[in-house]
ZAMARGU-4260 file (C-alpha; in steps of 0.2 Angstrom, whole numbers, plus 5000, padded with zeros to 4 digits):
<rodrens>
0) 5417/5445/4671 | 5422/5436/4687 | 5434/5424/4694 | 5427/5406/4694 | 5443/5397/4699
5) 5457/5404/4710 | 5474/5394/4713 | 5485/5398/4728 | 5503/5392/4730 | 5507/5384/4747
10) 5523/5380/4756 | 5530/5377/4773 | 5534/5396/4776 | 5527/5407/4789 | 5516/5417/4777
15) 5506/5402/4770 | 5491/5404/4782 | 5489/5423/4778 | 5490/5419/4760 | 5476/5406/4761
20) 5465/5417/4771 | 5467/5431/4758 | 5463/5419/4743 | 5449/5411/4752 | 5441/5428/4756
25) 5442/5432/4737 | 5435/5415/4733 | 5420/5419/4744 | 5418/5436/4736 | 5418/5430/4718
30) 5410/5413/4722 | 5425/5404/4715 | 5433/5387/4718 | 5449/5388/4728 | 5463/5376/4723
35) 5478/5374/4735 | 5494/5368/4726 | 5509/5362/4735 | 5524/5352/4728 | 5542/5348/4729
40) 5554/5336/4722 | 5561/5321/4731 | 5580/5323/4732 | 5590/5310/4724 | 5601/5300/4735
45) 5619/5304/4736 | 5635/5296/4742 | 5627/5279/4744 | 5636/5262/4745 | 5624/5252/4734
50) 5607/5251/4726 | 5598/5245/4742 | 5605/5260/4752 | 5599/5272/4738 | 5582/5264/4738
55) 5580/5265/4757 | 5585/5284/4757 | 5573/5287/4743 | 5559/5279/4753 | 5563/5289/4768
60) 5563/5305/4758 | 5546/5300/4750 | 5539/5298/4767 | 5545/5314/4773 | 5537/5323/4758
65) 5521/5314/4761 | 5521/5320/4779 | 5525/5338/4774 | 5511/5338/4761 | 5499/5332/4773
70) 5503/5346/4785 | 5502/5359/4772 | 5485/5352/4766 | 5478/5352/4784 | 5483/5370/4785
75) 5475/5374/4769 | 5459/5367/4774 | 5459/5375/4791 | 5463/5392/4785 | 5451/5391/4770
80) 5437/5390/4782 | 5419/5387/4778 | 5408/5392/4763 | 5422/5390/4750 | 5422/5376/4737
85) 5440/5369/4738 | 5451/5357/4728 | 5469/5351/4732 | 5484/5347/4721 | 5500/5340/4727
90) 5515/5331/4719 | 5532/5325/4720 | 5538/5337/4707 | 5545/5354/4704 | 5534/5367/4713
95) 5534/5380/4699 | 5530/5367/4686 | 5515/5360/4695 | 5509/5378/4699 | 5510/5383/4681
100) 5501/5367/4675 | 5487/5371/4687 | 5486/5389/4681 | 5479/5382/4664 | 5462/5380/4673
105) 5463/5395/4684 | 5457/5413/4682 | 5469/5420/4695 | 5485/5413/4703 | 5489/5419/4720
110) 5507/5418/4726 | 5517/5426/4740 | 5533/5435/4741 | 5545/5433/4756 | 5549/5447/4768
115) 5567/5452/4771 | 5568/5442/4788 | 5557/5427/4783 | 5563/5409/4784 | 5567/5400/4768
120) 5550/5391/4763 | 5561/5378/4755 | 5558/5369/4738 | 5539/5371/4740 | 5541/5390/4738
125) 5540/5399/4722 | 5547/5416/4716 | 5534/5428/4709 | 5545/5432/4693 | 5545/5414/4685
130) 5527/5412/4689 | 5523/5428/4680 | 5533/5423/4665 | 5526/5406/4663 | 5508/5405/4670
135) 5499/5415/4656 | 5487/5421/4669 | 5485/5436/4680 | 5495/5434/4696 | 5491/5441/4712
140) 5508/5444/4722 | 5504/5445/4741 | 5517/5453/4752 | 5521/5447/4770 | 5508/5450/4784
145) 5493/5453/4773 | 5478/5441/4775 | 5464/5452/4767 | 5462/5462/4751 | 5448/5473/4751
150) 5453/5481/4734 | 5441/5496/4737 | 5453/5508/4730 | 5463/5501/4715 | 5478/5510/4706
155) 5481/5504/4688 | 5499/5508/4684 | 5497/5511/4665 | 5510/5509/4652 | 5504/5507/4634
160) 5511/5490/4632 | 5503/5473/4629 | 5508/5467/4646 | 5498/5482/4654 | 5483/5478/4643
165) 5483/5460/4649 | 5484/5465/4667 | 5469/5477/4666 | 5459/5463/4657 | 5464/5451/4671
170) 5460/5463/4685 | 5442/5468/4678 | 5433/5459/4692 | 5443/5469/4705 | 5441/5485/4695
175) 5422/5484/4692 | 5419/5481/4711 | 5431/5494/4717 | 5424/5510/4725 | 5437/5520/4716
180) 5450/5516/4702 | 5465/5527/4698 | 5473/5525/4681 | 5490/5532/4683 | 5505/5535/4672
185) 5522/5542/4677 | 5536/5551/4668 | 5539/5564/4654 | 5529/5554/4641 | 5514/5550/4653
190) 5502/5561/4643 | 5505/5551/4628 | 5502/5534/4635 | 5483/5534/4633 | 5478/5534/4652
195) 5462/5544/4648 | 5457/5531/4635 | 5459/5517/4647 | 5449/5526/4660 | 5435/5529/4648
200) 5436/5510/4644 | 5435/5505/4662 | 5420/5518/4665 | 5411/5509/4651 | 5413/5493/4662
205) 5405/5503/4676 | 5421/5507/4686 | 5422/5524/4696 | 5438/5529/4688 | 5449/5544/4685
210) 5466/5547/4675 | 5481/5554/4683 | 5498/5560/4676 | 5512/5559/4688 | 5529/5569/4687
215) 5542/5557/4692 | 5551/5563/4708 | 5556/5545/4714 | 5570/5535/4707 | 5558/5526/4694
220) 5541/5526/4687 | 5537/5511/4697 | 5542/5519/4714 | 5531/5535/4709 | 5516/5524/4706
225) 5518/5515/4723 | 5520/5532/4732 | 5504/5538/4723 | 5495/5522/4728 | 5500/5525/4746
230) 5493/5543/4745 | 5477/5536/4738 | 5475/5523/4752 | 5475/5510/4739 | 5478/5492/4743
235) 5480/5485/4726 | 5491/5490/4711 | 5487/5483/4694 | 5503/5483/4682 | 5511/5474/4668
240) 5526/5463/4671 | 5540/5467/4658 | 5555/5457/4655 | 5563/5441/4649 | 5559/5424/4654
245) 5577/5418/4651 | 5584/5429/4664 | 5569/5427/4676 | 5568/5446/4679 | 5558/5461/4673
250) 5556/5480/4673 | 5543/5493/4675 | 5549/5508/4666 | 5567/5509/4673 | 5564/5500/4689
255) 5570/5482/4692 | 5560/5468/4700 | 5566/5476/4717 | 5550/5486/4717 | 5539/5471/4717
260) 5550/5462/4730 | 5547/5477/4742 | 5530/5484/4738 | 5520/5485/4754 | 5503/5481/4745
265) 5496/5468/4734 | 5501/5468/4715 | 5491/5460/4702 | 5502/5458/4687 | 5502/5450/4670
270) 5516/5446/4657
</rodrens>
């Protein structure tokens, strides 16, 4: 199994270049096509005197959007570099809706998460949570300041739920190529979650894998997994995304989506 098509979400924020470089490197590694996606709505005119005023304002906003999209596309093509088949999708529409639409023909969706001091990426930016809930594809969430993902050491945050099973399936290209894979569960019921079975399954795929049962000393199972990943010098955690699309939030064990928003390494997640 490999990734033949990777989609990366773009915006006008400061981390877009890093995210494109990371996604392009993955596309080279997996010999995949990389599609850049950027979109935002044209704001409706407000407080206008008549139809002609509204039409003129709308035309100016359309021109501004075209200019923004041209700048983002130029950055995408520049940062993607050579040796990667690329495609481009842009639209005057809601950014999330366009990205989810493009996800139907993708094996992997790459999105960023903002840092605490990052500027607002505007309406082109998408939050990871809604993408996870609606894309129906594995989503790679890239934290600020990371422009490369080696994935030589991968932690699978295992919980015996459908979301985690889908995450493992979606991450198989990374898992089978990794030098070492750690299937980890945390909490009092960890030994009953089936981590050893999952490790055996991944070993049959050719992965170099071990199972680990963690006592939960952190505030949540998710935090314990992230601490374990740091000790193992991993740069990718594979985990299910648990939650409710209506509320645009999810949990891992007892943790809130804050764990995802502050994780210092890439997370590959599926809902």
